C-alpha positions in Angstrom: -29.0 21.0 -13.7 -26.6 18.4 -15.2 -27.5 14.8 -14.6 -24.0 13.9 -13.6 -23.9 16.7 -10.9 -27.3 15.5 -9.6 -26.2 11.9 -9.5 -23.0 12.8 -7.6 -25.1 14.9 -5.0 -27.6 12.1 -4.5 -24.8 9.4 -4.0 -23.0 11.7 -1.5 -26.4 12.2 0.4 -26.9 8.5 0.6 -23.4 8.0 2.0 -24.1 10.8 4.5 -27.3 8.8 5.6 -25.1 5.6 5.9 -22.7 7.6 8.1 -25.4 8.7 10.3 -26.7 5.1 10.6 -23.2 3.9 11.6 -23.0 6.6 14.2 -26.3 5.7 15.7 -25.5 2.0 15.5 -22.2 2.5 17.3 -23.9 4.6 20.1 -26.5 1.9 20.6 -23.9 -0.8 20.7 -21.9 1.3 23.2 -24.9 1.8 25.5 -25.7 -2.0 25.5 -22.3 -3.7 26.0 -23.7 -7.0 27.1 -25.1 -8.1 23.7 -22.3 -7.4 21.3 -22.3 -9.6 18.2 -20.5 -7.3 15.8 -17.2 -7.7 14.0 -16.1 -4.1 14.8 -16.1 -2.2 18.0 -18.7 0.5 18.7 -16.1 3.2 18.7 -14.9 2.1 15.3 -18.4 2.3 13.9 -18.7 5.9 15.3 -15.4 7.0 13.8 -16.2 5.5 10.4 -19.6 7.1 10.4 -18.3 10.5 11.3 -15.6 10.3 8.6 -18.3 9.3 6.0 -20.4 12.2 7.0 -17.5 14.8 7.0 -16.0 13.6 3.7 -19.2 13.5 1.8 -20.5 16.9 3.2 -17.3 18.5 2.0 -17.7 16.9 -1.4 -21.3 18.2 -1.6 -20.1 21.7 -0.8 -17.3 21.3 -3.4 -19.9 20.4 -6.0 -21.9 23.5 -5.1 -19.1 25.9 -5.9 
């Protein structure tokens, strides 16, 4: 495997994990609306997380071809 290919896949996997964290954080904030101390809304965290996951998974699939 080429090192540049492997580095790209690893970076995209890290970004997928970050997207998953944002989704989980958004859902946790949404269930506990009394204690919100964030700059963005829980729905925005969920949308950003889902977009990160989708974009990076598509890039990983594109690398595999």
